[in-house]
C-alpha positions as CSV (number, residue, x, y, z in Angstrom):
1,M,15.6,-4.4,88.6
2,D,18.0,-7.1,89.6
3,I,21.5,-6.0,90.6
4,M,24.2,-7.8,88.5
5,K,26.1,-10.4,90.4
6,K,29.8,-9.5,90.1
7,K,31.9,-11.4,92.7
8,V,33.7,-14.5,91.4
9,M,35.9,-17.0,93.2
10,L,38.3,-19.2,91.3
11,I,39.6,-22.0,93.5
12,T,42.2,-24.6,92.8
13,P,41.1,-27.9,94.4
14,P,43.3,-29.0,97.4
15,Y,44.6,-32.1,95.7
16,H,48.1,-33.5,96.6
17,C,49.7,-36.7,95.4
18,G,53.4,-35.8,95.6
19,V,54.3,-35.7,92.0
20,V,55.0,-32.3,90.3
21,E,54.7,-30.5,93.6
22,S,57.7,-32.2,95.0
23,A,59.9,-29.8,92.9
24,G,58.0,-26.6,93.6
25,R,54.8,-24.7,93.2
26,W,53.4,-22.3,90.6
27,P,50.0,-20.6,90.0
28,N,47.2,-22.0,87.9
29,L,47.8,-20.3,84.6
30,G,44.4,-21.0,83.2
31,F,42.7,-19.3,86.1
32,L,44.9,-16.2,85.8
33,Y,44.0,-15.9,82.1
34,I,40.3,-16.3,82.9
35,A,40.5,-13.8,85.7
36,G,42.0,-11.3,83.4
37,E,39.1,-11.6,80.9
38,L,36.5,-11.5,83.8
39,E,38.1,-8.3,85.1
40,K,37.8,-6.7,81.6
41,H,34.1,-7.4,81.9
42,G,33.8,-5.7,85.3
43,Y,33.9,-8.8,87.5
44,E,35.6,-8.8,90.9
45,V,37.8,-11.9,91.0
46,D,39.2,-13.7,94.0
47,F,41.9,-16.1,92.9
48,Y,42.3,-18.6,95.7
49,D,45.0,-21.1,95.2
50,A,44.0,-23.5,97.9
51,M,46.3,-26.3,96.5
52,S,49.5,-24.2,96.6
53,K,48.6,-22.9,100.0
54,F,48.0,-26.5,101.3
55,H,44.7,-25.4,102.7
56,D,42.2,-28.0,104.0
57,Y,38.4,-27.9,103.6
58,D,37.8,-26.1,106.9
59,Q,40.0,-23.2,105.6
60,I,38.3,-23.3,102.2
61,R,34.9,-23.3,103.8
62,A,35.8,-20.3,105.9
63,R,37.2,-18.4,102.9
64,I,34.0,-19.0,100.9
65,K,31.8,-18.1,103.9
66,K,33.7,-14.8,104.3
67,T,33.8,-13.9,100.6
68,K,30.2,-14.9,99.8
69,P,30.8,-14.9,96.0
70,D,28.0,-14.9,93.4
71,F,29.9,-17.4,91.2
72,I,32.5,-20.0,91.9
73,G,34.7,-21.7,89.4
74,V,37.0,-24.8,89.8
75,T,39.2,-26.6,87.3
76,A,40.0,-30.2,87.1
77,I,42.1,-32.9,85.5
78,T,40.9,-36.5,86.1
79,A,43.0,-36.9,89.3
80,T,41.6,-33.7,90.8
81,I,37.9,-34.0,89.8
82,V,36.9,-35.5,93.2
83,D,38.3,-32.6,95.1
84,A,37.0,-30.1,92.6
85,V,33.4,-31.3,93.1
86,K,33.9,-31.3,96.9
87,V,34.9,-27.6,96.7
88,L,31.7,-26.8,94.8
89,E,29.7,-28.9,97.3
90,V,31.1,-26.8,100.2
91,A,30.3,-23.6,98.3
92,K,26.7,-24.7,97.9
93,E,26.4,-25.4,101.6
94,E,27.9,-22.0,102.6
95,V,26.3,-19.8,99.9
96,P,23.0,-21.4,98.8
97,W,22.5,-18.9,95.9
98,I,25.9,-19.4,94.4
99,V,26.3,-20.5,90.8
100,T,28.9,-23.3,90.4
101,I,31.0,-23.7,87.3
102,I,33.7,-26.4,86.5
103,G,36.1,-26.5,83.6
104,G,39.4,-28.2,82.5
105,V,40.4,-31.3,80.7
106,H,38.2,-33.8,82.6
107,P,34.9,-31.8,82.4
108,T,35.5,-31.1,78.7
109,F,35.3,-34.8,78.0
110,M,33.2,-36.0,80.9
111,F,30.6,-33.3,81.3
112,E,27.7,-35.6,80.9
113,E,28.8,-37.9,83.7
114,L,29.4,-35.0,86.0
115,L,26.1,-33.3,85.3
116,V,24.2,-36.6,85.8
117,D,26.1,-37.6,88.9
118,F,26.1,-34.2,90.6
119,P,23.0,-32.4,89.5
120,D,22.7,-30.4,92.8
121,I,26.4,-29.4,92.9
122,I,27.4,-28.6,89.4
123,D,25.5,-25.9,87.5
124,Y,27.6,-25.5,84.4
125,C,30.6,-27.1,82.7
126,V,32.9,-25.0,80.5
127,I,34.1,-27.0,77.5
128,G,37.5,-26.3,76.1
129,E,39.1,-22.8,76.5
130,G,37.4,-20.8,79.1
131,E,38.7,-17.2,78.7
132,L,35.9,-16.1,76.4
133,T,33.2,-18.5,77.6
134,M,33.3,-17.5,81.3
135,P,32.5,-13.8,80.8
136,E,29.7,-14.6,78.3
137,L,28.3,-17.3,80.6
138,L,28.2,-15.0,83.7
139,D,26.8,-12.2,81.6
140,G,24.1,-14.6,80.3
141,I,23.2,-15.8,83.8
142,N,23.0,-12.2,85.0
143,S,20.8,-11.1,82.2
144,K,18.7,-14.3,82.4
145,G,19.5,-14.9,78.7
146,D,19.4,-18.1,76.8
147,I,22.5,-20.0,77.9
148,G,22.0,-22.3,74.9
149,L,23.3,-19.5,72.7
150,I,26.6,-19.4,74.5
151,K,29.2,-21.7,72.8
152,G,31.3,-24.1,74.8
153,V,28.9,-24.8,77.7
154,A,27.1,-27.9,79.1
155,F,24.3,-27.8,81.6
156,K,21.1,-29.6,82.6
157,K,17.7,-28.3,81.4
158,D,14.5,-30.0,82.3
159,G,16.4,-33.1,83.5
160,D,18.4,-33.5,80.2
161,V,22.1,-32.7,79.6
162,M,22.5,-30.0,77.1
163,K,25.8,-29.1,75.3
164,T,26.1,-26.0,73.2
165,P,28.1,-25.8,70.0
166,V,31.9,-25.9,70.2
167,R,33.5,-22.6,70.7
168,P,36.3,-21.9,68.2
169,F,39.8,-21.6,69.7
170,I,41.1,-18.1,70.4
171,A,42.9,-17.0,67.3
172,D,45.1,-14.3,68.8
173,L,46.6,-15.5,72.1
174,D,48.4,-12.2,72.6
175,S,44.9,-10.6,72.9
176,L,44.6,-12.2,76.4
177,S,45.7,-10.5,79.6
178,P,46.6,-12.7,82.5
179,A,45.7,-11.2,85.9
180,W,49.3,-11.6,87.3
181,H,48.4,-9.1,90.1
182,L,46.1,-11.6,91.7
183,A,48.8,-14.1,92.4
184,N,50.5,-14.2,95.8
185,W,54.0,-14.8,94.5
186,D,55.4,-15.8,97.8
187,D,53.4,-19.0,97.5
188,Y,55.5,-20.2,94.5
189,P,59.1,-21.3,95.2
190,L,61.2,-23.7,93.2
191,Y,62.7,-26.0,95.9
192,F,66.0,-26.6,94.1
193,I,66.9,-22.9,93.5
194,D,67.4,-20.7,96.5
195,N,65.4,-17.4,96.7
196,S,63.3,-18.4,93.7
197,K,59.8,-17.2,92.6
198,V,58.2,-19.2,89.9
199,A,55.8,-18.1,87.2
200,I,54.2,-20.4,84.6
201,L,53.9,-18.9,81.1
202,S,52.3,-19.9,77.8
203,S,54.0,-19.2,74.5
204,S,51.7,-21.4,72.5
205,R,48.7,-23.7,72.8
206,G,48.1,-27.0,71.1
207,C,49.7,-30.3,70.3
208,I,50.1,-32.0,66.9
209,H,51.2,-35.3,68.4
210,K,48.8,-38.2,68.9
211,C,50.0,-40.1,71.9
212,S,47.4,-42.8,72.7
213,F,47.6,-42.4,76.5
214,C,47.3,-38.6,76.5
215,S,44.5,-36.0,76.2
216,Q,46.3,-33.0,74.9
217,H,45.8,-33.7,71.2
218,K,42.1,-34.3,71.7
219,F,41.7,-31.3,73.9
220,W,43.3,-29.0,71.3
221,Q,41.7,-31.0,68.4
222,G,45.1,-31.3,66.8
223,T,45.5,-27.6,66.4
224,Y,48.5,-25.4,67.2
225,R,48.7,-21.6,67.8
226,D,51.6,-19.6,69.0
227,R,52.4,-16.1,70.4
228,A,54.7,-13.5,69.0
229,P,58.2,-14.0,70.4
230,E,58.5,-10.3,71.3
231,K,55.3,-10.3,73.4
232,F,56.3,-13.6,75.1
233,V,59.7,-12.3,76.1
234,S,58.2,-8.9,77.1
235,E,56.0,-10.8,79.5
236,I,59.0,-12.4,81.1
237,E,60.6,-8.9,81.5
238,H,57.4,-7.5,83.0
239,L,57.1,-10.3,85.6
240,L,60.8,-10.0,86.5
241,A,60.6,-6.2,86.9
242,E,57.2,-6.0,88.6
243,Y,57.2,-9.1,90.9
244,G,60.8,-10.3,91.1
245,I,60.0,-13.6,89.3
246,N,63.3,-15.3,88.4
247,V,62.2,-18.8,87.3
248,F,59.8,-19.3,84.4
249,F,58.1,-22.6,83.6
250,I,56.8,-22.7,80.0
251,A,53.5,-24.5,80.2
252,D,53.3,-25.4,76.5
253,E,53.0,-28.9,75.3
254,Y,55.2,-28.1,72.4
255,P,57.0,-24.7,72.6
256,T,59.7,-25.5,70.0
257,N,57.4,-26.6,67.2
258,D,58.4,-23.7,64.9
259,R,62.2,-23.6,64.8
260,E,62.3,-20.0,63.4
261,R,60.0,-18.7,66.1
262,W,61.8,-20.6,68.8
263,V,65.2,-19.3,67.7
264,K,63.8,-15.8,67.8
265,I,62.7,-16.3,71.4
266,L,66.2,-17.6,72.3
267,D,67.8,-14.7,70.5
268,L,65.7,-12.2,72.4
269,L,66.5,-13.8,75.7
270,I,70.2,-13.8,75.0
271,E,70.1,-10.2,73.9
272,K,68.2,-9.0,77.0
273,D,70.4,-11.2,79.3
274,L,67.8,-11.1,82.1
275,G,69.5,-13.6,84.4
276,V,66.4,-15.8,84.8
277,H,66.0,-19.5,84.6
278,I,63.7,-21.2,82.0
279,L,62.2,-24.6,82.5
280,L,60.4,-26.3,79.6
281,E,59.0,-29.5,78.1
282,T,59.5,-30.5,74.5
283,C,59.9,-33.5,72.3
284,V,62.9,-35.7,71.3
285,G,62.7,-34.8,67.6
286,D,63.1,-31.1,68.2
287,I,66.1,-31.6,70.4
288,I,67.8,-33.7,67.7
289,R,66.7,-31.0,65.1
290,D,68.3,-28.3,67.3
291,E,71.5,-30.1,68.1
292,D,73.4,-27.4,66.2
293,I,72.0,-24.6,68.4
294,I,71.6,-26.4,71.7
295,S,74.2,-24.1,73.3
296,R,71.9,-21.2,72.6
297,Y,69.2,-22.8,74.7
298,R,71.6,-22.6,77.7
299,E,72.8,-19.2,76.8
300,A,69.2,-18.0,76.8
301,G,68.7,-19.2,80.4
302,V,67.2,-22.6,79.7
303,L,68.2,-24.7,82.8
304,F,65.8,-27.6,82.7
305,I,64.2,-29.6,79.9
306,Y,61.7,-32.4,80.3
307,L,61.5,-35.0,77.5
308,G,58.7,-37.6,77.8
309,V,60.4,-40.6,76.2
310,E,57.7,-42.9,77.8
311,S,59.2,-46.3,77.0
312,T,62.5,-48.1,76.3
313,D,60.7,-50.6,74.0
314,N,60.2,-49.7,70.4
315,Q,57.1,-51.8,70.0
316,K,55.6,-50.1,73.0
317,L,56.5,-46.7,71.5
318,I,54.6,-47.7,68.4
319,E,51.6,-48.7,70.5
320,F,51.8,-45.3,72.4
321,K,51.9,-43.6,68.9
322,K,55.2,-42.0,69.7
323,D,57.1,-40.9,66.6
324,T,60.5,-41.7,68.1
325,R,62.5,-44.8,69.0
326,F,64.9,-45.8,71.7
327,E,68.1,-44.6,70.0
328,D,66.5,-41.3,69.2
329,S,65.5,-40.6,72.8
330,K,68.9,-41.8,74.1
331,R,70.6,-39.3,71.7
332,A,68.3,-36.4,72.6
333,L,68.8,-36.9,76.4
334,K,72.5,-36.9,75.8
335,I,72.4,-33.7,73.8
336,V,70.7,-31.8,76.6
337,R,72.9,-33.3,79.3
338,D,76.1,-32.6,77.5
339,A,75.0,-29.0,77.0
340,G,75.0,-28.5,80.8
341,M,71.3,-28.4,81.3
342,I,69.2,-30.7,83.6
343,V,67.3,-33.2,81.6
344,E,64.3,-35.0,83.1
345,S,62.2,-37.8,81.6
346,S,59.6,-40.5,82.4
347,L,58.8,-44.0,81.5
348,I,55.3,-45.5,81.6
349,L,54.9,-48.9,83.3
350,G,52.0,-51.1,84.3
351,A,50.4,-52.0,81.0
352,P,48.4,-55.3,80.9
353,D,51.3,-57.2,79.5
354,E,53.8,-55.9,82.2
355,T,55.9,-58.5,84.0
356,P,58.7,-58.3,86.7
357,E,61.1,-59.2,83.9
358,S,59.9,-56.4,81.6
359,I,60.2,-53.9,84.4
360,K,63.8,-55.0,85.1
361,E,64.6,-54.6,81.4
362,T,63.1,-51.2,81.4
363,L,65.2,-50.2,84.4
364,K,68.3,-51.5,82.6
365,L,67.6,-49.5,79.5
366,A,66.6,-46.4,81.6
367,K,70.1,-46.3,82.8
368,E,71.2,-46.1,79.2
369,Y,68.9,-43.2,78.7
370,N,70.7,-41.7,81.7
371,A,68.4,-38.7,82.3
372,D,69.3,-36.7,85.4
373,F,65.9,-37.3,86.8
374,M,63.8,-40.3,85.6
375,H,60.3,-41.0,86.7
376,F,58.8,-44.4,86.6
377,L,55.1,-43.7,86.1
378,L,52.1,-46.0,86.2
379,I,49.7,-45.8,83.3
380,A,46.4,-44.1,84.1
381,P,43.3,-45.2,82.1
382,W,41.8,-41.7,81.6
383,P,38.3,-42.4,80.3
384,Y,38.7,-40.2,77.2
385,A,42.2,-41.4,76.0
386,D,42.5,-43.6,72.9
387,L,43.9,-46.5,75.0
388,Y,40.9,-46.6,77.4
389,D,38.9,-49.4,75.8
390,K,42.0,-51.6,75.7
391,L,42.8,-50.9,79.3
392,K,39.3,-51.0,80.8
393,P,39.1,-54.8,81.4
394,Y,42.2,-54.5,83.7
395,I,41.0,-51.6,85.9
396,E,40.7,-52.5,89.6
397,V,40.5,-48.9,90.9
398,W,37.6,-46.6,90.0
399,D,38.4,-43.7,92.2
400,Y,39.5,-40.9,89.9
401,S,41.6,-39.3,92.6
402,K,44.1,-42.2,92.2
403,Y,44.5,-41.6,88.5
404,N,47.7,-39.6,89.1
405,L,50.4,-41.8,87.4
406,V,51.8,-42.9,90.8
407,E,49.0,-45.2,92.0
408,P,48.6,-48.7,90.3
409,I,45.1,-48.6,88.8
410,L,45.4,-51.6,86.4
411,K,46.2,-55.2,87.3
412,P,48.6,-56.6,84.7
413,E,47.8,-60.2,83.6
414,S,50.8,-61.7,85.5
415,M,51.2,-59.3,88.5
416,T,49.2,-58.0,91.4
417,R,49.0,-54.3,91.9
418,D,51.1,-54.6,95.0
419,Q,53.8,-56.4,93.1
420,L,53.7,-53.7,90.5
421,M,54.1,-51.0,93.1
422,K,57.1,-52.7,94.7
423,E,58.8,-53.1,91.3
424,V,58.3,-49.4,90.6
425,L,59.7,-48.4,93.9
426,N,62.7,-50.6,93.3
427,C,63.2,-48.8,90.0
428,Y,63.5,-45.5,91.8
429,K,65.8,-46.9,94.5
430,N,68.1,-48.6,92.0
431,Y,68.2,-45.7,89.5
432,Y,69.1,-43.0,92.0
433,M,71.6,-45.1,93.8
434,N,73.3,-45.3,90.4
435,K,72.9,-41.6,89.6
436,M,74.0,-40.0,92.9
437,P,77.7,-41.0,92.6
438,E,77.8,-39.0,89.4
439,W,76.7,-35.9,91.3
440,V,79.4,-36.4,93.9
441,S,82.1,-36.3,91.2
442,M,80.5,-33.6,89.0
443,K,82.9,-30.8,88.2
444,G,82.6,-27.6,86.3
445,N,78.9,-27.0,86.6
446,D,78.1,-25.9,90.1
447,L,74.6,-24.7,89.3
448,K,73.5,-28.0,87.9
449,R,75.2,-30.0,90.6
450,S,73.4,-27.8,93.3
451,C,70.1,-28.2,91.6
452,L,70.4,-32.0,91.3
453,I,71.3,-32.4,94.9
454,K,68.6,-30.1,96.2
455,G,66.1,-31.6,93.7
456,M,66.8,-35.1,95.1
457,K,66.4,-33.8,98.6
458,A,63.1,-32.3,97.7
459,I,61.9,-35.6,96.1
460,M,62.8,-37.4,99.3
461,E,61.0,-34.9,101.5
462,N,58.0,-34.0,99.4
463,S,57.2,-36.7,96.8
464,F,54.9,-39.7,97.0
465,L,58.0,-41.8,97.4
466,K,58.4,-40.7,101.0
467,D,55.1,-42.3,102.2
468,H,55.4,-45.4,100.0
469,M,58.9,-46.0,101.3
470,K,57.6,-46.0,104.8
471,G,55.7,-49.1,104.1
472,L,58.9,-50.7,103.0
473,G,60.9,-49.7,106.0
474,G,61.7,-46.1,104.9
475,M,64.3,-44.7,102.5
476,P,67.2,-47.1,101.9
477,K,70.1,-46.4,104.2
478,G,72.4,-46.3,101.2
479,V,70.4,-43.5,99.7
480,L,70.3,-41.5,103.0
481,K,74.1,-42.0,103.5
482,M,74.8,-40.9,100.0
483,M,72.6,-37.8,100.3
484,E,74.4,-36.9,103.6
485,K,77.8,-37.3,101.8
486,I,76.6,-35.1,98.8
487,T,75.1,-32.3,100.9
488,D,78.1,-32.1,103.2
489,Q,80.4,-31.3,100.3
């Protein structure tokens, strides 16, 4: 009788583009959730965060060769798909009998392309949520059962791509048990807070918004599920007590959707007074809705809020299917800023009708938005987004690894991609030369001032801007001098 294969490696692809990672590092939450469910089914899991460890392929190869897993899983968004496939290729070379599995946003929508293009590398694609699918899939492979009966899987059979029925979303998110013990927490600092350890948590899943450039609404099929406030806050308490985690990044697309539930979370955090910092993303409308309780956000430990305003042009906001307008976003950003929290935002540039003049106008209005940190991102034509068909004629770059919001993929009608990149870099230079004097004179909020200064330093040292500025003669001397002045104070 065959012995069941039980050893599983979950590897984050070693992809780096200097965007989110310029601020810090945190574990892959999806993998920790999947690992927890696999352990419940008796599997031995090696969670290997090659990305956060900044390991190269020689190190990844050596780890796979040493571990000799029976199964290997990777996850991928569009920008990381090339590296994700490369990890599986290395695994096949080192462990010929290994079964390879890939999941995440990109494989969920592009499974057919992946299975056709990489038939000897990818054995299975997991579609949608993976916590229940992965144990069933591995059990099915071990028992030589009919994989076609397992929901949420795509694979090749007799040369044809097969996709099983859609797996319903997990109704009770609190029934899941993330394998927090598998994370090496020393790998996860936040660069702008000293002696920090970062965990990423989920209090809900889903998105009811329909932004045309995004994938989240499609991935979650317009659904929304949330966790009990008590269990979510208890998870924060556990991670603080057990691992010394003092910074928590809420991964939700929309944690504040239900005001009553969100207020309960805030009240519990205020009551427990844990002394931790909370980072989150939400939408403009909810901040305006919560203007009367915004002080409770800060009292509960919320230090940082990201609001994706996306544009300064109301017509563009309509095209992006955003349900807010310029004045709404400006007001929401001010509400957060005035409450003493750090507010970060982003604007999307590089559409087919972009011009040097429109970018200058965006920069001008971005200064009116006055976010503490503003990102000038370049639109990425993800092949499953609603905007893709409209953007496709303008695509000049077909390498998915460049689809990271900081590389120019489209050529606007009246600009070259090089011109577009130069204009974006100028936005960053101009915006932060305007912002940094504010930080010099900031009084009465030492924590925020320190975070802003250290955050800017991290951006200069770790972000994509560092390399791009080299081609333009390096960081502007004015920026460097101002940073020296700020850090000396």
